All heavy atoms as TSV, in Angstrom:
chain	resi	resn	atom	element	x	y	z
A	1	MET	N	N	-10.108	-9.751	3.142
A	1	MET	CA	C	-9.682	-9.546	1.771
A	1	MET	C	C	-10.921	-9.501	0.880
A	1	MET	O	O	-11.871	-10.238	1.094
A	1	MET	CB	C	-8.763	-10.673	1.336
A	1	MET	CG	C	-8.193	-10.465	-0.022
A	1	MET	SD	S	-6.864	-11.652	-0.287
A	1	MET	CE	C	-7.196	-12.106	-1.938
A	2	ALA	N	N	-10.896	-8.613	-0.118
A	2	ALA	CA	C	-12.013	-8.498	-1.052
A	2	ALA	C	C	-11.477	-8.435	-2.471
A	2	ALA	O	O	-10.360	-7.985	-2.697
A	2	ALA	CB	C	-12.819	-7.251	-0.747
A	3	GLU	N	N	-12.272	-8.888	-3.409
A	3	GLU	CA	C	-11.913	-8.794	-4.821
A	3	GLU	C	C	-13.025	-8.052	-5.533
A	3	GLU	O	O	-14.197	-8.433	-5.436
A	3	GLU	CB	C	-11.725	-10.185	-5.419
A	3	GLU	CG	C	-11.232	-10.137	-6.839
A	3	GLU	CD	C	-10.824	-11.503	-7.367
A	3	GLU	OE1	O	-10.331	-12.322	-6.564
A	3	GLU	OE2	O	-11.019	-11.725	-8.564
A	4	ILE	N	N	-12.672	-6.991	-6.233
A	4	ILE	CA	C	-13.653	-6.191	-6.971
A	4	ILE	C	C	-13.530	-6.561	-8.445
A	4	ILE	O	O	-12.460	-6.372	-9.035
A	4	ILE	CB	C	-13.395	-4.683	-6.800
A	4	ILE	CG1	C	-13.491	-4.273	-5.436
A	4	ILE	CG2	C	-14.389	-3.868	-7.610
A	4	ILE	CD1	C	-13.363	-3.999	-4.304
A	5	PRO	N	N	-14.578	-7.112	-9.048
A	5	PRO	CA	C	-14.499	-7.489	-10.463
A	5	PRO	C	C	-14.247	-6.267	-11.345
A	5	PRO	O	O	-14.734	-5.184	-11.056
A	5	PRO	CB	C	-15.880	-8.077	-10.766
A	5	PRO	CG	C	-16.496	-8.364	-9.446
A	5	PRO	CD	C	-15.880	-7.413	-8.474
A	6	PRO	N	N	-13.467	-6.427	-12.418
A	6	PRO	CA	C	-13.170	-5.306	-13.317
A	6	PRO	C	C	-14.334	-5.008	-14.256
A	6	PRO	O	O	-14.282	-5.271	-15.451
A	6	PRO	CB	C	-11.928	-5.786	-14.066
A	6	PRO	CG	C	-12.085	-7.269	-14.093
A	6	PRO	CD	C	-12.758	-7.629	-12.786
A	7	ILE	N	N	-15.401	-4.471	-13.718
A	7	ILE	CA	C	-16.600	-4.152	-14.496
A	7	ILE	C	C	-16.720	-2.630	-14.585
A	7	ILE	O	O	-16.558	-1.931	-13.576
A	7	ILE	CB	C	-17.848	-4.755	-13.834
A	7	ILE	CG1	C	-17.722	-6.286	-13.803
A	7	ILE	CG2	C	-19.113	-4.313	-14.554
A	7	ILE	CD1	C	-18.828	-6.982	-13.045
A	8	ALA	N	N	-16.986	-2.125	-15.773
A	8	ALA	CA	C	-17.122	-0.677	-15.962
A	8	ALA	C	C	-18.126	-0.109	-14.973
A	8	ALA	O	O	-19.214	-0.657	-14.790
A	8	ALA	CB	C	-17.554	-0.365	-17.384
A	9	GLY	N	N	-17.743	0.959	-14.298
A	9	GLY	CA	C	-18.621	1.587	-13.333
A	9	GLY	C	C	-18.370	1.166	-11.896
A	9	GLY	O	O	-18.855	1.792	-10.974
A	10	TYR	N	N	-17.608	0.086	-11.679
A	10	TYR	CA	C	-17.278	-0.345	-10.317
A	10	TYR	C	C	-16.157	0.529	-9.778
A	10	TYR	O	O	-15.324	1.016	-10.531
A	10	TYR	CB	C	-16.824	-1.803	-10.304
A	10	TYR	CG	C	-17.936	-2.819	-10.253
A	10	TYR	CD1	C	-19.128	-2.604	-10.911
A	10	TYR	CD2	C	-17.777	-4.002	-9.563
A	10	TYR	CE1	C	-20.134	-3.547	-10.862
A	10	TYR	CE2	C	-18.782	-4.951	-9.523
A	10	TYR	CZ	C	-19.962	-4.716	-10.167
A	10	TYR	OH	O	-20.952	-5.647	-10.113
A	11	SER	N	N	-16.124	0.713	-8.504
A	11	SER	CA	C	-15.043	1.471	-7.892
A	11	SER	C	C	-14.800	0.961	-6.484
A	11	SER	O	O	-15.578	0.181	-5.948
A	11	SER	CB	C	-15.372	2.960	-7.861
A	11	SER	OG	O	-16.520	3.186	-7.073
A	12	SER	N	N	-13.708	1.411	-5.904
A	12	SER	CA	C	-13.392	1.034	-4.533
A	12	SER	C	C	-12.656	2.175	-3.858
A	12	SER	O	O	-12.113	3.053	-4.517
A	12	SER	CB	C	-12.533	-0.235	-4.501
A	12	SER	OG	O	-11.294	0.018	-5.113
A	13	ILE	N	N	-12.645	2.143	-2.556
A	13	ILE	CA	C	-11.907	3.118	-1.759
A	13	ILE	C	C	-10.992	2.339	-0.840
A	13	ILE	O	O	-11.429	1.405	-0.163
A	13	ILE	CB	C	-12.861	4.001	-0.926
A	13	ILE	CG1	C	-13.729	4.838	-1.846
A	13	ILE	CG2	C	-12.068	4.875	0.029
A	13	ILE	CD1	C	-14.784	5.634	-1.121
A	14	LEU	N	N	-9.727	2.702	-0.830
A	14	LEU	CA	C	-8.763	2.060	0.051
A	14	LEU	C	C	-8.386	3.062	1.130
A	14	LEU	O	O	-7.906	4.144	0.838
A	14	LEU	CB	C	-7.507	1.647	-0.714
A	14	LEU	CG	C	-7.727	0.682	-1.877
A	14	LEU	CD1	C	-6.420	0.459	-2.612
A	14	LEU	CD2	C	-8.288	-0.627	-1.383
A	15	VAL	N	N	-8.615	2.690	2.367
A	15	VAL	CA	C	-8.238	3.538	3.494
A	15	VAL	C	C	-6.849	3.106	3.922
A	15	VAL	O	O	-6.623	1.931	4.224
A	15	VAL	CB	C	-9.249	3.399	4.650
A	15	VAL	CG1	C	-8.816	4.247	5.835
A	15	VAL	CG2	C	-10.641	3.793	4.182
A	16	ARG	N	N	-5.910	4.044	3.914
A	16	ARG	CA	C	-4.528	3.713	4.231
A	16	ARG	C	C	-4.375	3.252	5.677
A	16	ARG	O	O	-4.901	3.856	6.602
A	16	ARG	CB	C	-3.628	4.919	4.008
A	16	ARG	CG	C	-2.168	4.545	4.098
A	16	ARG	CD	C	-1.281	5.768	4.071
A	16	ARG	NE	N	0.112	5.446	4.157
A	16	ARG	CZ	C	0.713	4.886	5.205
A	16	ARG	NH1	N	0.020	4.557	6.263
A	16	ARG	NH2	N	2.002	4.639	5.204
A	17	SER	N	N	-3.659	2.162	5.823
A	17	SER	CA	C	-3.324	1.639	7.144
A	17	SER	C	C	-2.069	0.785	6.988
A	17	SER	O	O	-1.547	0.645	5.878
A	17	SER	CB	C	-4.479	0.807	7.712
A	17	SER	OG	O	-4.598	-0.410	6.999
A	18	GLU	N	N	-1.614	0.214	8.062
A	18	GLU	CA	C	-0.421	-0.634	8.006
A	18	GLU	C	C	-0.675	-1.938	7.254
A	18	GLU	O	O	0.263	-2.620	6.859
A	18	GLU	CB	C	0.081	-0.926	9.427
A	18	GLU	CG	C	0.606	0.307	10.139
A	18	GLU	CD	C	1.750	0.999	9.399
A	18	GLU	OE1	O	2.623	0.289	8.851
A	18	GLU	OE2	O	1.748	2.246	9.351
A	19	ASN	N	N	-1.945	-2.302	7.038
A	19	ASN	CA	C	-2.243	-3.544	6.328
A	19	ASN	C	C	-3.204	-3.313	5.155
A	19	ASN	O	O	-4.039	-4.158	4.856
A	19	ASN	CB	C	-2.800	-4.602	7.288
A	19	ASN	CG	C	-4.080	-4.151	7.966
A	19	ASN	OD1	O	-4.491	-3.001	7.831
A	19	ASN	ND2	N	-4.716	-5.045	8.686
A	20	SER	N	N	-3.066	-2.177	4.482
A	20	SER	CA	C	-3.959	-1.869	3.353
A	20	SER	C	C	-3.299	-2.141	2.005
A	20	SER	O	O	-3.518	-1.434	1.039
A	20	SER	CB	C	-4.415	-0.407	3.427
A	20	SER	OG	O	-3.305	0.480	3.338
A	21	TRP	N	N	-2.497	-3.197	1.945
A	21	TRP	CA	C	-1.844	-3.554	0.692
A	21	TRP	C	C	-2.882	-3.945	-0.350
A	21	TRP	O	O	-3.913	-4.504	-0.024
A	21	TRP	CB	C	-0.872	-4.716	0.924
A	21	TRP	CG	C	0.223	-4.335	1.855
A	21	TRP	CD1	C	0.280	-4.609	3.196
A	21	TRP	CD2	C	1.375	-3.567	1.563
A	21	TRP	NE1	N	1.412	-4.064	3.740
A	21	TRP	CE2	C	2.106	-3.421	2.758
A	21	TRP	CE3	C	1.865	-2.990	0.401
A	21	TRP	CZ2	C	3.307	-2.725	2.820
A	21	TRP	CZ3	C	3.064	-2.306	0.466
A	21	TRP	CH2	C	3.766	-2.179	1.656
A	22	HIS	N	N	-2.586	-3.639	-1.609
A	22	HIS	CA	C	-3.521	-3.993	-2.672
A	22	HIS	C	C	-2.754	-4.268	-3.960
A	22	HIS	O	O	-1.581	-3.952	-4.082
A	22	HIS	CB	C	-4.542	-2.874	-2.893
A	22	HIS	CG	C	-3.936	-1.626	-3.453
A	22	HIS	ND1	N	-3.228	-0.737	-2.677
A	22	HIS	CD2	C	-3.929	-1.123	-4.697
A	22	HIS	CE1	C	-2.808	0.263	-3.432
A	22	HIS	NE2	N	-3.208	0.058	-4.661
A	23	ALA	N	N	-3.455	-4.866	-4.907
A	23	ALA	CA	C	-2.886	-5.167	-6.219
A	23	ALA	C	C	-3.944	-4.903	-7.267
A	23	ALA	O	O	-5.136	-4.916	-6.984
A	23	ALA	CB	C	-2.427	-6.620	-6.273
A	24	VAL	N	N	-3.496	-4.679	-8.473
A	24	VAL	CA	C	-4.399	-4.439	-9.601
A	24	VAL	C	C	-4.013	-5.420	-10.693
A	24	VAL	O	O	-2.839	-5.533	-11.050
A	24	VAL	CB	C	-4.273	-2.985	-10.108
A	24	VAL	CG1	C	-5.173	-2.751	-11.309
A	24	VAL	CG2	C	-4.581	-2.001	-9.000
A	25	SER	N	N	-5.004	-6.136	-11.211
A	25	SER	CA	C	-4.712	-7.121	-12.246
A	25	SER	C	C	-4.396	-6.435	-13.578
A	25	SER	O	O	-4.784	-5.298	-13.829
A	25	SER	CB	C	-5.895	-8.076	-12.415
A	25	SER	OG	O	-7.047	-7.342	-12.757
A	26	ARG	N	N	-3.688	-7.128	-14.417
A	26	ARG	CA	C	-3.283	-6.628	-15.727
A	26	ARG	C	C	-4.507	-6.516	-16.641
A	26	ARG	O	O	-5.397	-7.356	-16.602
A	26	ARG	CB	C	-2.273	-7.610	-16.321
A	26	ARG	CG	C	-1.679	-7.192	-17.615
A	26	ARG	CD	C	-0.544	-8.174	-17.983
A	26	ARG	NE	N	0.083	-7.755	-19.208
A	26	ARG	CZ	C	-0.168	-8.298	-20.391
A	26	ARG	NH1	N	-1.002	-9.310	-20.491
A	26	ARG	NH2	N	0.429	-7.845	-21.462
A	27	VAL	N	N	-4.527	-5.483	-17.482
A	27	VAL	CA	C	-5.591	-5.343	-18.482
A	27	VAL	C	C	-5.263	-6.298	-19.626
A	27	VAL	O	O	-4.126	-6.355	-20.097
A	27	VAL	CB	C	-5.670	-3.887	-19.005
A	27	VAL	CG1	C	-6.679	-3.765	-20.132
A	27	VAL	CG2	C	-6.013	-2.931	-17.875
A	28	ALA	N	N	-6.259	-7.069	-20.069
A	28	ALA	CA	C	-6.054	-8.040	-21.146
A	28	ALA	C	C	-5.633	-7.334	-22.430
A	28	ALA	O	O	-6.111	-6.238	-22.742
A	28	ALA	CB	C	-7.329	-8.833	-21.385
A	29	ASP	N	N	-4.728	-7.951	-23.185
A	29	ASP	CA	C	-4.233	-7.354	-24.430
A	29	ASP	C	C	-5.358	-7.051	-25.419
A	29	ASP	O	O	-5.284	-6.099	-26.175
A	29	ASP	CB	C	-3.218	-8.276	-25.092
A	29	ASP	CG	C	-1.908	-8.346	-24.315
A	29	ASP	OD1	O	-1.597	-7.376	-23.584
A	29	ASP	OD2	O	-1.208	-9.354	-24.441
A	30	ASN	N	N	-6.399	-7.852	-25.430
A	30	ASN	CA	C	-7.496	-7.667	-26.402
A	30	ASN	C	C	-8.679	-6.902	-25.804
A	30	ASN	O	O	-9.773	-6.916	-26.347
A	30	ASN	CB	C	-7.949	-9.018	-26.942
A	30	ASN	CG	C	-8.472	-9.932	-25.841
A	30	ASN	OD1	O	-8.355	-9.622	-24.662
A	30	ASN	ND2	N	-9.030	-11.064	-26.229
A	31	SER	N	N	-8.477	-6.218	-24.713
A	31	SER	CA	C	-9.561	-5.479	-24.057
A	31	SER	C	C	-10.034	-4.322	-24.945
A	31	SER	O	O	-9.216	-3.599	-25.503
A	31	SER	CB	C	-9.086	-4.920	-22.717
A	31	SER	OG	O	-10.102	-4.144	-22.136
A	32	PRO	N	N	-11.349	-4.143	-25.095
A	32	PRO	CA	C	-11.864	-3.058	-25.929
A	32	PRO	C	C	-11.777	-1.687	-25.248
A	32	PRO	O	O	-12.015	-0.671	-25.885
A	32	PRO	CB	C	-13.328	-3.454	-26.160
A	32	PRO	CG	C	-13.680	-4.261	-24.954
A	32	PRO	CD	C	-12.420	-4.986	-24.569
A	33	SER	N	N	-11.441	-1.645	-23.974
A	33	SER	CA	C	-11.325	-0.355	-23.284
A	33	SER	C	C	-10.120	-0.365	-22.358
A	33	SER	O	O	-9.585	-1.417	-22.017
A	33	SER	CB	C	-12.604	-0.050	-22.497
A	33	SER	OG	O	-12.833	-1.044	-21.532
A	34	SER	N	N	-9.697	0.821	-21.962
A	34	SER	CA	C	-8.543	0.927	-21.078
A	34	SER	C	C	-8.992	1.130	-19.638
A	34	SER	O	O	-10.158	1.402	-19.375
A	34	SER	CB	C	-7.666	2.100	-21.518
A	34	SER	OG	O	-8.386	3.304	-21.409
A	35	ARG	N	N	-8.076	0.993	-18.723
A	35	ARG	CA	C	-8.369	1.199	-17.304
A	35	ARG	C	C	-8.159	2.677	-16.978
A	35	ARG	O	O	-7.216	3.297	-17.424
A	35	ARG	CB	C	-7.436	0.357	-16.450
A	35	ARG	CG	C	-7.613	0.597	-14.965
A	35	ARG	CD	C	-6.697	-0.266	-14.122
A	35	ARG	NE	N	-7.183	-1.630	-14.132
A	35	ARG	CZ	C	-6.425	-2.697	-14.317
A	35	ARG	NH1	N	-5.138	-2.572	-14.488
A	35	ARG	NH2	N	-6.944	-3.897	-14.315
A	36	ARG	N	N	-9.041	3.234	-16.205
A	36	ARG	CA	C	-8.928	4.615	-15.741
A	36	ARG	C	C	-8.788	4.597	-14.232
A	36	ARG	O	O	-9.366	3.745	-13.552
A	36	ARG	CB	C	-10.183	5.426	-16.105
A	36	ARG	CG	C	-10.568	5.362	-17.556
A	36	ARG	CD	C	-9.697	6.263	-18.375
A	36	ARG	NE	N	-10.237	6.345	-19.710
A	36	ARG	CZ	C	-9.501	6.375	-20.796
A	36	ARG	NH1	N	-8.203	6.338	-20.702
A	36	ARG	NH2	N	-10.049	6.451	-21.972
A	37	SER	N	N	-8.036	5.524	-13.703
A	37	SER	CA	C	-7.909	5.597	-12.257
A	37	SER	C	C	-7.788	7.044	-11.807
A	37	SER	O	O	-7.349	7.906	-12.562
A	37	SER	CB	C	-6.703	4.793	-11.774
A	37	SER	OG	O	-5.514	5.373	-12.260
A	38	VAL	N	N	-8.186	7.270	-10.599
A	38	VAL	CA	C	-8.097	8.579	-9.972
A	38	VAL	C	C	-7.564	8.349	-8.569
A	38	VAL	O	O	-8.010	7.439	-7.876
A	38	VAL	CB	C	-9.477	9.267	-9.884
A	38	VAL	CG1	C	-9.396	10.556	-9.104
A	38	VAL	CG2	C	-10.051	9.513	-11.263
A	39	THR	N	N	-6.619	9.144	-8.167
A	39	THR	CA	C	-6.104	9.064	-6.815
A	39	THR	C	C	-6.463	10.355	-6.083
A	39	THR	O	O	-6.171	11.442	-6.575
A	39	THR	CB	C	-4.575	8.875	-6.809
A	39	THR	OG1	O	-4.263	7.688	-7.520
A	39	THR	CG2	C	-4.039	8.799	-5.399
A	40	ILE	N	N	-7.113	10.215	-4.960
A	40	ILE	CA	C	-7.483	11.359	-4.137
A	40	ILE	C	C	-6.885	11.127	-2.757
A	40	ILE	O	O	-7.037	10.057	-2.183
A	40	ILE	CB	C	-9.014	11.506	-4.025
A	40	ILE	CG1	C	-9.617	11.716	-5.405
A	40	ILE	CG2	C	-9.376	12.642	-3.083
A	40	ILE	CD1	C	-11.121	11.683	-5.432
A	41	THR	N	N	-6.190	12.119	-2.252
A	41	THR	CA	C	-5.576	12.011	-0.933
A	41	THR	C	C	-6.165	13.077	-0.031
A	41	THR	O	O	-6.179	14.251	-0.390
A	41	THR	CB	C	-4.049	12.186	-1.026
A	41	THR	OG1	O	-3.527	11.228	-1.946
A	41	THR	CG2	C	-3.391	12.009	0.324
A	42	PHE	N	N	-6.664	12.661	1.100
A	42	PHE	CA	C	-7.183	13.594	2.097
A	42	PHE	C	C	-6.139	13.754	3.192
A	42	PHE	O	O	-5.558	12.770	3.638
A	42	PHE	CB	C	-8.490	13.075	2.718
A	42	PHE	CG	C	-9.620	13.018	1.740
A	42	PHE	CD1	C	-9.919	11.841	1.074
A	42	PHE	CD2	C	-10.385	14.141	1.493
A	42	PHE	CE1	C	-10.967	11.784	0.168
A	42	PHE	CE2	C	-11.438	14.091	0.595
A	42	PHE	CZ	C	-11.727	12.916	-0.076
A	43	TYR	N	N	-5.913	14.981	3.599
A	43	TYR	CA	C	-4.969	15.251	4.688
A	43	TYR	C	C	-5.727	15.795	5.876
A	43	TYR	O	O	-6.672	16.570	5.722
A	43	TYR	CB	C	-3.914	16.272	4.249
A	43	TYR	CG	C	-2.963	15.733	3.210
A	43	TYR	CD1	C	-3.176	15.962	1.859
A	43	TYR	CD2	C	-1.850	14.990	3.585
A	43	TYR	CE1	C	-2.309	15.465	0.903
A	43	TYR	CE2	C	-0.976	14.487	2.636
A	43	TYR	CZ	C	-1.207	14.729	1.298
A	43	TYR	OH	O	-0.355	14.231	0.353
A	44	ARG	N	N	-5.305	15.420	7.054
A	44	ARG	CA	C	-5.898	15.961	8.275
A	44	ARG	C	C	-5.432	17.398	8.452
A	44	ARG	O	O	-4.319	17.750	8.052
A	44	ARG	CB	C	-5.486	15.121	9.477
A	44	ARG	CG	C	-6.089	13.744	9.436
A	44	ARG	CD	C	-5.781	12.988	10.699
A	44	ARG	NE	N	-6.542	11.741	10.673
A	44	ARG	CZ	C	-6.149	10.642	11.244
A	44	ARG	NH1	N	-5.020	10.611	11.918
A	44	ARG	NH2	N	-6.884	9.558	11.166
A	45	PRO	N	N	-6.263	18.247	9.055
A	45	PRO	CA	C	-5.860	19.634	9.285
A	45	PRO	C	C	-4.517	19.700	10.020
A	45	PRO	O	O	-4.283	18.966	10.982
A	45	PRO	CB	C	-6.984	20.196	10.154
A	45	PRO	CG	C	-8.164	19.345	9.829
A	45	PRO	CD	C	-7.609	17.973	9.570
A	46	GLY	N	N	-3.629	20.544	9.518
A	46	GLY	CA	C	-2.328	20.719	10.135
A	46	GLY	C	C	-1.260	19.746	9.674
A	46	GLY	O	O	-0.091	19.915	9.994
A	47	SER	N	N	-1.627	18.725	8.887
A	47	SER	CA	C	-0.631	17.768	8.417
A	47	SER	C	C	0.118	18.360	7.218
A	47	SER	O	O	-0.346	19.297	6.579
A	47	SER	CB	C	-1.281	16.438	8.046
A	47	SER	OG	O	-2.164	16.610	6.967
A	48	ILE	N	N	1.280	17.809	6.912
A	48	ILE	CA	C	2.110	18.306	5.819
A	48	ILE	C	C	1.896	17.418	4.599
A	48	ILE	O	O	2.011	16.195	4.671
A	48	ILE	CB	C	3.594	18.309	6.223
A	48	ILE	CG1	C	3.799	19.286	7.386
A	48	ILE	CG2	C	4.478	18.680	5.044
A	48	ILE	CD1	C	5.187	19.264	7.951
A	49	SER	N	N	1.607	18.045	3.479
A	49	SER	CA	C	1.398	17.328	2.230
A	49	SER	C	C	2.712	16.776	1.713
A	49	SER	O	O	3.729	17.475	1.696
A	49	SER	CB	C	0.793	18.266	1.188
A	49	SER	OG	O	0.836	17.678	-0.097
A	50	THR	N	N	2.721	15.526	1.280
A	50	THR	CA	C	3.910	14.957	0.659
A	50	THR	C	C	3.964	15.310	-0.820
A	50	THR	O	O	5.000	15.181	-1.454
A	50	THR	CB	C	3.921	13.428	0.816
A	50	THR	OG1	O	2.705	12.896	0.284
A	50	THR	CG2	C	4.059	13.026	2.266
A	51	LEU	N	N	2.835	15.757	-1.391
A	51	LEU	CA	C	2.792	16.145	-2.791
A	51	LEU	C	C	3.275	17.576	-2.963
A	51	LEU	O	O	4.017	17.883	-3.884
A	51	LEU	CB	C	1.363	15.993	-3.320
A	51	LEU	CG	C	1.158	16.184	-4.809
A	51	LEU	CD1	C	2.033	15.234	-5.613
A	51	LEU	CD2	C	-0.303	15.960	-5.152
A	52	TRP	N	N	2.841	18.470	-2.093
A	52	TRP	CA	C	3.262	19.870	-2.118
A	52	TRP	C	C	3.835	20.236	-0.761
A	52	TRP	O	O	3.158	20.837	0.073
A	52	TRP	CB	C	2.093	20.796	-2.464
A	52	TRP	CG	C	1.675	20.687	-3.881
A	52	TRP	CD1	C	2.367	21.088	-4.972
A	52	TRP	CD2	C	0.446	20.144	-4.366
A	52	TRP	NE1	N	1.669	20.819	-6.115
A	52	TRP	CE2	C	0.476	20.239	-5.767
A	52	TRP	CE3	C	-0.664	19.577	-3.757
A	52	TRP	CZ2	C	-0.577	19.793	-6.564
A	52	TRP	CZ3	C	-1.697	19.134	-4.554
A	52	TRP	CH2	C	-1.650	19.248	-5.932
A	53	PRO	N	N	5.086	19.872	-0.504
A	53	PRO	CA	C	5.673	20.184	0.800
A	53	PRO	C	C	5.869	21.687	0.982
A	53	PRO	O	O	5.898	22.432	0.005
A	53	PRO	CB	C	7.011	19.443	0.776
A	53	PRO	CG	C	7.301	19.180	-0.654
A	53	PRO	CD	C	5.989	19.145	-1.370
A	54	PRO	N	N	5.998	22.136	2.215
A	54	PRO	CA	C	6.210	23.557	2.475
A	54	PRO	C	C	7.397	24.089	1.674
A	54	PRO	O	O	8.429	23.436	1.559
A	54	PRO	CB	C	6.503	23.610	3.973
A	54	PRO	CG	C	5.896	22.377	4.536
A	54	PRO	CD	C	6.009	21.345	3.449
A	55	GLY	N	N	7.238	25.270	1.077
A	55	GLY	CA	C	8.307	25.889	0.290
A	55	GLY	C	C	8.326	25.483	-1.166
A	55	GLY	O	O	9.080	26.038	-1.962
A	56	ASP	N	N	7.505	24.508	-1.580
A	56	ASP	CA	C	7.463	24.085	-2.986
A	56	ASP	C	C	6.793	25.186	-3.791
A	56	ASP	O	O	5.659	25.565	-3.532
A	56	ASP	CB	C	6.678	22.783	-3.120
A	56	ASP	CG	C	6.686	22.228	-4.536
A	56	ASP	OD1	O	7.022	22.968	-5.483
A	56	ASP	OD2	O	6.339	21.050	-4.697
A	57	SER	N	N	7.497	25.698	-4.793
A	57	SER	CA	C	6.936	26.782	-5.601
A	57	SER	C	C	6.675	26.345	-7.037
A	57	SER	O	O	6.612	27.162	-7.940
A	57	SER	CB	C	7.890	27.987	-5.587
A	57	SER	OG	O	9.154	27.600	-6.119
A	58	THR	N	N	6.524	25.038	-7.247
A	58	THR	CA	C	6.240	24.521	-8.589
A	58	THR	C	C	4.925	25.120	-9.088
A	58	THR	O	O	3.903	25.023	-8.410
A	58	THR	CB	C	6.116	22.987	-8.570
A	58	THR	OG1	O	7.306	22.436	-8.011
A	58	THR	CG2	C	5.895	22.434	-9.963
A	59	PRO	N	N	4.924	25.753	-10.279
A	59	PRO	CA	C	3.679	26.345	-10.771
A	59	PRO	C	C	2.667	25.275	-11.167
A	59	PRO	O	O	3.040	24.206	-11.651
A	59	PRO	CB	C	4.121	27.157	-11.991
A	59	PRO	CG	C	5.401	26.533	-12.426
A	59	PRO	CD	C	6.038	25.958	-11.183
A	60	LEU	N	N	1.393	25.558	-10.941
A	60	LEU	CA	C	0.323	24.650	-11.335
A	60	LEU	C	C	-0.071	24.933	-12.771
A	60	LEU	O	O	0.097	26.044	-13.271
A	60	LEU	CB	C	-0.884	24.814	-10.404
A	60	LEU	CG	C	-0.616	24.523	-8.940
A	60	LEU	CD1	C	-1.884	24.781	-8.126
A	60	LEU	CD2	C	-0.146	23.094	-8.747
A	61	HIS	N	N	-0.609	23.929	-13.448
A	61	HIS	CA	C	-1.071	24.100	-14.824
A	61	HIS	C	C	-2.370	24.884	-14.848
A	61	HIS	O	O	-3.208	24.749	-13.971
A	61	HIS	CB	C	-1.288	22.740	-15.497
A	61	HIS	CG	C	-0.032	21.957	-15.651
A	61	HIS	ND1	N	0.905	22.230	-16.599
A	61	HIS	CD2	C	0.455	20.908	-14.944
A	61	HIS	CE1	C	1.911	21.384	-16.493
A	61	HIS	NE2	N	1.658	20.563	-15.489
A	62	ARG	N	N	-2.534	25.679	-15.863
A	62	ARG	CA	C	-3.770	26.433	-16.078
A	62	ARG	C	C	-4.433	25.874	-17.337
A	62	ARG	O	O	-4.150	26.292	-18.438
A	62	ARG	CB	C	-3.487	27.929	-16.252
A	62	ARG	CG	C	-2.792	28.551	-15.088
A	62	ARG	CD	C	-3.757	28.707	-13.930
A	62	ARG	NE	N	-3.083	29.350	-12.816
A	62	ARG	CZ	C	-3.344	29.104	-11.563
A	62	ARG	NH1	N	-4.276	28.253	-11.237
A	62	ARG	NH2	N	-2.683	29.709	-10.607
A	63	TYR	N	N	-5.279	24.878	-17.163
A	63	TYR	CA	C	-5.935	24.249	-18.304
A	63	TYR	C	C	-7.148	25.046	-18.729
A	63	TYR	O	O	-7.851	25.631	-17.929
A	63	TYR	CB	C	-6.378	22.826	-17.945
A	63	TYR	CG	C	-5.220	21.877	-17.740
A	63	TYR	CD1	C	-4.892	21.431	-16.468
A	63	TYR	CD2	C	-4.472	21.434	-18.801
A	63	TYR	CE1	C	-3.833	20.555	-16.262
A	63	TYR	CE2	C	-3.410	20.567	-18.624
A	63	TYR	CZ	C	-3.099	20.137	-17.347
A	63	TYR	OH	O	-2.062	19.278	-17.162
A	64	GLN	N	N	-7.395	25.043	-20.015
A	64	GLN	CA	C	-8.589	25.617	-20.597
A	64	GLN	C	C	-9.469	24.453	-21.072
A	64	GLN	O	O	-8.947	23.388	-21.437
A	64	GLN	CB	C	-8.244	26.519	-21.799
A	64	GLN	CG	C	-7.294	27.651	-21.457
A	64	GLN	CD	C	-7.935	28.653	-20.519
A	64	GLN	OE1	O	-9.124	28.946	-20.622
A	64	GLN	NE2	N	-7.168	29.157	-19.573
A	65	ALA	N	N	-10.776	24.638	-21.096
A	65	ALA	CA	C	-11.687	23.574	-21.515
A	65	ALA	C	C	-11.305	23.044	-22.901
A	65	ALA	O	O	-11.358	21.841	-23.143
A	65	ALA	CB	C	-13.127	24.070	-21.499
A	66	ALA	N	N	-10.897	23.920	-23.813
A	66	ALA	CA	C	-10.542	23.495	-25.164
A	66	ALA	C	C	-9.329	22.569	-25.166
A	66	ALA	O	O	-9.176	21.732	-26.042
A	66	ALA	CB	C	-10.261	24.716	-26.041
A	67	ASP	N	N	-8.444	22.691	-24.176
A	67	ASP	CA	C	-7.261	21.837	-24.082
A	67	ASP	C	C	-7.634	20.391	-23.779
A	67	ASP	O	O	-6.860	19.482	-24.038
A	67	ASP	CB	C	-6.318	22.325	-22.976
A	67	ASP	CG	C	-5.744	23.703	-23.253
A	67	ASP	OD1	O	-5.714	24.110	-24.437
A	67	ASP	OD2	O	-5.352	24.358	-22.275
A	68	LEU	N	N	-8.797	20.177	-23.188
A	68	LEU	CA	C	-9.201	18.845	-22.755
A	68	LEU	C	C	-9.988	18.092	-23.805
A	68	LEU	O	O	-10.338	16.936	-23.595
A	68	LEU	CB	C	-10.023	18.966	-21.467
A	68	LEU	CG	C	-9.315	19.704	-20.317
A	68	LEU	CD1	C	-10.266	19.878	-19.156
A	68	LEU	CD2	C	-8.063	18.965	-19.892
A	69	LEU	N	N	-10.283	18.717	-24.916
A	69	LEU	CA	C	-11.066	18.049	-25.979
A	69	LEU	C	C	-10.189	17.271	-26.900
A	69	LEU	O	O	-9.081	17.470	-27.095
A	69	LEU	CB	C	-11.863	19.083	-26.781
A	69	LEU	CG	C	-12.890	19.875	-25.963
A	69	LEU	CD1	C	-13.547	20.923	-26.844
A	69	LEU	CD2	C	-13.935	18.955	-25.375
């Protein structure tokens, strides 16, 4: 078991397994900044994506740089 302090710039990688349970502590009400997170999923060649299963025709967003400002 490991604990990663909530310090700006720290990060961690969780490798999925049968015992890769994790928790995230609550952000303090008086915190001067918010928590940011990114989820990246790698799939092995030939595996089926659970996010975009075969036959899913949901259109993707077309963002412009100006939309992100």
